[in-house]
N, C-alpha and C positions, 0 to 999 in steps of 0.2 A: 604488449599487453599480457598480463597474466590472467588466465581464465580458470576459475574453480567451478566444479559442479557439486553443489550442496556440501561444500566443506564446512567444518564447524563454524567459522566466523559467519558463513552465509546463513546458517540456521537462524541465528538471531537477527541478521540483517533482513532476511525475508520475513521473519515473524513480525518484525517491527514495521516493515513496509507492507506486509502481507497483502497481497492482492496480486495482480497478474500482469504478465508481460506479453509482448509479442511484437518484435520490431517490424512485423509485416502487416500491421493493421493499416487500412487505408482510410483516408479522410474523404467523406462524401462531398460531392460538389452540388448536391441538391440545395434548394433554397432553405435558409436557416429559419426554423420555427422559433417563435417567441415563447412557446410553451415551456414551463419549468418542469423539473423532475417531480416525481410523485412525492407525496407527503412522507416525512421521515418515518421509518419503521424501526421499532425497537428490536424486532426479530427478523433476521435475514439469513439466507443460506446461499453463499456464493462460491465460485471456483474460478480459477484462471491461471495466469502466468505472470511473472515479474522479472524485470532486469534492473540491476543496480549498477551504475557506473560511478566511480569516484577516484579521486587522486589523493594520495597520502605521501607526504615527503617527496613529491614529484613523481611518484610511481603510480601508474594507472592500473586500476583493478576493475574486473567485470564479474558480476555474480548473477546467476540465472537459475530459475527453478519454477515449480508449479506449487499450487496451494489449494486447500479448501478452507472456507471461512464460515463458521457457524456462530451467529451472534444472537443473544437474548438481551433482555433489558439490563441484566447485571453481568453476564458472563460473555467471554469471547473464547472460542476454541478454534485453533488453527492447526491444520495438518500440512506438513511439508513433504512433497512427493518428488521422487527422482524421475528422470525421463523414462525409466523402465516401469514406472508404476509402483515402486516400493515406498511405503511411508517411512521416512527417515527421522522424523521428529514430530512431536505434538506439543503445542503450547496452549496452556490454559490461563486465562486472565480473569480474575474476579475483583471485586472492589477491595479485597484485602491483600491480594498477592498475585504474582505471576510465576508460573512454573514451566520449565522446559524439561521434557522427557525425551531422551535419545536412547535408541536400542542399545542394550548392554551397558548403560551408564546410570549412575545414581541421578535422580531428579535434582535440578538446580532451581532454587526459589529465591525471589526477591520481593520487596514490598509492591513493586509494579514493574511493567515491562520496560519502561524507560530506564529504570535502575538496572534491570537485568542486562539490557543491551550495553549500558555504560560499563558495567562490570566485565562483560565478556568481550566487547569490541573496543572499548576505550572512548566511545562517543555514543550519543543517542541518535535514534531514528524516529520518524514521525508516527509513533505508535498510537497515541491517544487520538490523533486527528483522523485516523483511518475509519473509525466507526461512522464518522460524518462523510468523509471524502468519497468513500465508495458509493454513497447514495447521492452525491452531488451537492453536499452541504459543507459549509466551512464558516469560520469566524474570520473576518478580514482584518487588515492591519489597524483599522479604526475601531475594532471591537463590534462591528455590525455583522448580522447574520447574512451570509451569502448563500444564494440558491442558484444552482447552475441551470442553464438551458442552452440550446444550440446558438442562441443569439447573445448569451451572456456566459461565456465559456472559460473565463480565466479570472484569477484572483490571487493576491498575495495575502497569506494568512497572518494572523496576529503573532505567531511564533516564527515567522520568517521563511515560509515555504511558498513558492509560486506553483499554483495548480493550473493546468491547462487541460480542459476537456476536449481532446482532439477528435474524437469520433463517438458515435452513438449507436446503440443496437439497431435503431430505426429512426432516421432523421424525420420521417413524416408521421411518426406515432403521436397520438394526442398527448401522451405522457412519455417523453423520451427517457431512456435509461442509459447511463454512462457505459461506454465500451472501452475506450482507451483514455487513460489519464497520465499525463506527463507531469512529474513533480521535480522541481529544481530547488535546491537549497540556496536562499538569498543571503540570509544572515548565518554565516558559518560559526566563527568563534570557537571552533572545536579542533580536534586533531586531524581534520581532513581539509584538503585544499579546495575541493569542489565535490558536489554530489548531485546526480540526476537519477531519477527512478522512473521507469516506464511500466505502466500497469495496463493490462488488458483483461477484461472480465468476459468469461465465456458466455455466449448467448444462452446456452442450456441452463446457466445459473440463475437466469432472471425468473 
C-alpha cells in the first residue's frame, strides 16, 4: 500500500471529503437512543481527521490528514493541516466558485469543488454532500430527507454513497452529535475501483 501524507492529490481529496478521520474511534455498546440529531445549522465550526482509502487500476492508496471546517449559509472554508500543525492548504467554496490555495503556488479556481477535484484528481469526491453529512443529514436514494440518530444510523444517498454513523459524541445525549462517519462509494462509474472514507469529528469542535 502506498501512503501519502498531505501530498498534492490528497489536498483535494481531503477538501472534498473534508472532515475527519481516526481509525481508533470506538463504538459504544450503550443502548441506542431514538433521538435524532439537532436541527440543521447553516453556520458550523468543526475540526477533525480523515482517512481515504481507494483502489485505482488495482493499486491501493491511503490518504490521511487533519482539517478545520468553517461553514456559513453561503460559504465553506476548509484548512488542511499536517501532523505537525502546519496549514498546507486552504479551500474556499462560494456559490460562484471554489478556490484552492497552497503555500508558494498560484491559487487554482473552478466553478465548484466537484469540478476542481475532477480536474485535479480525475474523479469527483462527495463535496456538496458534506455540508449535510457532517451534521447527520442526507438525501436518500429515493430523494427523501434522511435524519440520523443512534437508532437510524445508515443510508444510501441519492448520488450513490453509503453513510454509516458509527459512533456519537455522547450516545446518551438528548441531542446526539456525530463522531465517526464511514462513507463508502456504492455507484462508482469513475476512474477508481473502490473508495472508502472514514471521518471522525473532534469533541472540541461541537
